[in-house]
Each structure stands twice: as C-alpha cells, then as structure tokens.
N, C-alpha and C positions, 0 to 999 in steps of 0.2 A: 321530480321531488329533489331538493336540494339536500346534499350530503352534509352531515355535521362533521366537525374535526373527530369526534369519537369514532363515527361510523368508518371514517376514512382510515384511521389507525388500526380498527379492528380488521378491515379488509386487507391492509398492507400486511399486518402481521400474519393473518391467515395464509396469504400467498407465500410469504417468506418461509413459514413453518412448513407448508407443503413441499416447497422446493428443497428446503434443508433436509427434510426426511427422505425425499427421493434421492437426492445426491449421496447421502449418507448411506442408504441401503445399497445403492449401486456401488459405492466404494467398499462397503462391507462385504458384498458379494465378491468383489475383485481380491480383498483381503484374505477371505476364507479363514480367519483366525489362525494363519499359519504360524506366527511367532509366539503364540500361546499354546499351541498344540503339539508342534515338532520340535525336536532336538536341533542344537546348533547346525550341524553339518547338514541335516535334512532342509532347515531353512535356507542356508546358502545354496544348496543345489537347486531347490524350487526357484529362488529369485534368479539365479543364474540361468535357469531354463526359460525364463520369460523374455520378451523383447525388452531392450534397453529403457524404453519409455514407460513400461507397465507399472514397475513398482512405484516410481515417483508420482506417476499419474493417480494410483490408487490413493495415496496420500494427499495429493492435491484435492481430490475428492472429498476426503475427511476434512480438510482445512476449509474448503469451500461451504461444506454442510455445516460446519461448526459456525462460520461467520454468518450464514443465512439464519440459523437458529438465534444467534445473538440479535441479528436485525429484527427477527419476529418478536422477541421479548422486549426489545427497545420500543418497537412500534405498539405492541400490546400494552405496554405500561404508560404509554402516551395517552391511552384511553382512560386512565385512573389519574384523576386531577385533584383529588381532596382526601383527607381523612386518613384512616389507618391504611387503605388500599393504596394509596399513593406512597407512603412510607414504605410498605412492604414491596411494592412494586419497584421502587428504586433500589433496594436492598436486594432483590432479586436479580436485577441488571448488573449490579456491580459484583456479585457472586458469579453470574454466568460469564461476564467478561473475564474475570480471574481464571475461571475453568476453561474457557476458550483459549486464553493465552498459554495454559499449560498443555492444551490440546495441540495448538499449532506447534509449539517445542517438541512435542512427542511425535507428531507426524513429520516435522522437519528432519529429526534425527534419524527416524526409521526411514523415510522415503528418499533421503539424500545420503546420510551416513552408512546405512546398511547397504543401499545399492553400490556405494563406492567400495566398501568391504568386500562385497562380492566379486567385484570387478578385480581387486587385488588378490582375493583368495583363488580365482579362476586362473589367474596368470602366474601364480607363485609356484615354483617346483616344489618347495617345501610348504606344505598348507598348514602344518600343526600350529604355527604361530598366529596364522590368520584365524584359525579355530578358536584359539584362546581370546583374540581380540572380539571375535563373534561372541563369545560366552559373555565377556565383559559388557559388550554393547546390550545384548539381550537383557542382561542384569539391570542395567540403566533403564532400559525401555520398560522393564517390569515396574521399576519405581515410577517413571513418569506416567505409565498407564494407570497405576493406582491413583494417582492424583488427578488423573482425567476422570475415573470413576467416582471418586469422592466429590471433586468440585464441580464437574461439568454435568456428568449423568444423574448425579444424586447419590447420597449414601445407600449402598446395597441392602442395609437392613431396613430400610424406609417401608412403610405401608401406604400404598396409594389406593385410594377409593376413586376408582374410575367409573365414569357414566358413558352411555351411549355416544359414540363419535369421537371418543379419546384415543389418543395413541400413546401407549406406554412402552419404553424401551428398556429391556433388561440387558446390562452390559455383558459381554462375553465373559464366561467364568464366574459369573455372580449367581449364587444360589437364588432361585426364585420359585414363586407357587402363586396359584390365583384360586379364589373361592368366589362363589356366587352367594353374595350377602343379602340378595333380594328373594322374593317369593316366585318370581316368574323364571321362565327359561333364559339362561345366559347364552348369548351368541357372540363370538368372536373369532377374528381371523388372526392366525399365528403366522408370522414370517420369520424364517430363520435364514441368515444371510451367509452361513458356511456351508460349503460344499458337503461337508460330513457332519453329521450330528450325533453326539454321543450323550445319553441321558443317563445320568447317575441318580437313582432314588435315595433321597435323604429321609432319615427318620424324622418326625416332628418333634421338636422339644417340648 
C-alpha cells in the first residue's frame, strides 16, 4: 500500500514525539528538580558532587528533547493542509518554536553557566561571593523557567481533556489535578522524574 504524504507526516511526528518524551524524561530524572527544591548552597554542593560531564549532559538532554518535540509538531502540522486546522497548526508551531527557544536559553544558562559557577565556588577560598552569584543565577533561572512553563509546556491553569493513548506533562512545581469525566473506569500511568516526590494537597477553589 502506497503511503500518502499525510500518513508519512503522522508517522514522523509520532516517532519524534516518542523520542522527545523519552529523552526529556531521562533528562528530568537526572535533573531531579534540584534547582527548584534545594537552596543555593545545596544546589552547588549537589552539582559539584557529580562528574564534570553530568550537569551539562542533563541539559543537553532537555535541549534535544525540546527540539524533537518541535520536530514532532512541525511534522504533525504538515498533515493539516487546509482550513482552520491548517491555520491553528501553523500558529501552534510558531508558539512552540518560541517556547523551545526559551527552553534552549534556560538549559544553556543552567547547563553551562551553573556548572562553571560550581567550579569557581569549589575552588574559591572565600565562597560567600560565589553563593551570592549563585542566588542571582538561580533567580534568573526561575524567570526563564517560568517562560518555559508558559510558552513551551503550556499555561499551568489550562484544562486538558485527555483521551486514551495521550501523554500529558505537568511541569515541576505546577499545581495539577485529574478527574474522570467519563462513566467508565479511568486507567492511567503516572511517571515522576524527581528522585524525591513531595505532595502538597491544595484545597479546591
């Protein structure tokens, strides 16, 4: 059976989406949500305890995962060739490209900048100034990560109606919940990339 261009785009998009998810989950496991959960000195100590290649490699994984997801959306949008679907697909691609760009900047600053700061902190006889620089760098990363959440992963307050076979990602630190809107039994697999998971129950508004 001869493949149509639409089927080819869908196959390519599916492969890229799966690969992007696998790479991103692997990077998230290595990341362990360290910069969001620990204080500055604890972050510096953690990164300095790892091999020199470890921290940059984690963020290289984030970058590769983001690029694979962009490739997946570009390929999937190629299967939509007319009407409102075509316009929304192009808008979605433009949005995810902007989000991926912010993601790459965030990953580059943390993967390279934080690693170099850790080297300077470990070699310094007086570490107070490095700690202040670490505070500033983590503050900046908090801002870029907020951009990643909003532009790449989606607005945290969004409601997603997922069906069987879909993958839904809740960014680290984003309040989230799920309900079964159907009449049958809901079955889902939850994957947590952090080594430590702390659950805070929030009251429903």
